[in-house]
Steps between C-alpha positions, in 0.01 A plus 500: 500500500150470351387569146246769426230409253175680408246501779240217482680325220356147505857353482551618860299207637730247331809694598390511866432120493861453381629728780624764247514823702260768366512856609184712485529825300430715799776339710740514213455873473598542864836329460787745449660302214471499119371166374623353178229569244453216252263555211361162384367509146288178518439369149416141612143367446454398857568830663420399858733194490776713365445769767547230775803342335687831486381649830616179669857551360505877563401457857794267580747791578596714804413804299154663471374447142197657340352309207295715258289310247490620135310401186465622146229734377488376148409141591227385736572171678243232438568293808466767765191704567520870401401624841796317655740652252360850554534469876843353532692568178647823364572596132781706358309826528445428871877478576648704224627769740612248767835331559585134589805296602407232242255402221420130489352371178345151530454238237203500261334236279596678179851383433436324166389837356746743358548783749325756280195274463430503871186708570664714758854515355490873422390580852759264649777669301374834649513350847850363445623838372334681790684267736834636385426824686263377771621159609854433630517144375291234313430130556351294219342162537461255196331694218543812707876436497500448124301819448754702709794335317348576163411864582815602685759274333354401162524133594270277287305195616471178305217251486586143595381179337305412808399651828766500770290375792604370845770539758854533361839511658714815462869546573658817622726706276836608647378869469188438710611721790297641787157415357579129516656497842396191690389313194623143441706443179188349343147597584146436356266752336144444361460583128193538281581669167518450129784746425864543602788749484835403348811556716694662214240770464514568877878510504510724193276749689749501787286315750605251760360147492455398865346153460436259213415129453596230247132413436351843524760760396530844663300550817619818661670818366623825648596839370801588700479876410148553631445208730187394307424126540337274243364162626384296202323250724252480788663452845198672652267218391308296753531120513169453314539772226648279231254219585205736479620608157548141385155379626328821357652436151421131512138574593470737208617227259840656427792282419710562805825337601552384857705760689851356537652422842176619671251223588649240737587201270320687226168398663243778448296371791783574746552842663811696380747617764625862486881448531580830321345743748815544727677631189213741427528641855873520464501671167248765592666565839839548324336717240330725761824521697698601186220751410496644853881558498489680164171696494514863618286627793374790282381315194341798326816712522723220368280381222436847373865527428508199283 
């Protein structure tokens, strides 16, 4: 089943080239089904790249999925033209009276800051609180996962001695369950962050650790009570994403370590291979399937009772 995205979104061209099924809004309205409505709060600097990465994954399901793009009102992105944001993105006031199957909060390049020092933190806390009564579940990615963990479960983050940067192996926890169906016992995930969460804090909060690694620590966490999922890494990344980050920082004169287990033979002139993408498709397919089985048909009526 195709994914529904905003009409004329530039990402459509890339998604069509990859044979991701896209359904026009007019045709979607004619189908006698309720699509899963996923509200993507995109906090990443490269908005268009992130749109493609998530739309690609959401489209790999037999269900009809509608992806609604969201941004903050209290911070204006510097890397995306204002006209683009006005045309394709909604803010909290635009969706305040609406209901969604899930809120997805992406990563953001602010993780070394205390949460309260982030420019849009007050607005983000309002969005997260609003989601209690207007979004059936939440999915957090990297800093977005840390923000959700901090807000809903009072889980702190800790700054590391150096940036965790590269592709790292994770092993499944015995409690992994349906979300990890089809995964191998060990699987790779791209990581690019300066902070981490300690397993004892997560366990104290009553959360399930689904995957972790010896080199990288906790990678994926779930709240069994709500079904919320917290992915501390970036399975959605393209093959070139970490390399682009490395070359950008190097060009700017920053002291940047080579991403580990990424460039073939650690040769920066060689093209990296995306060997984690099958697990990205698998995770999101499992997550959508789990969401579909749990979410009510009448979202408004159910969420109003919370």
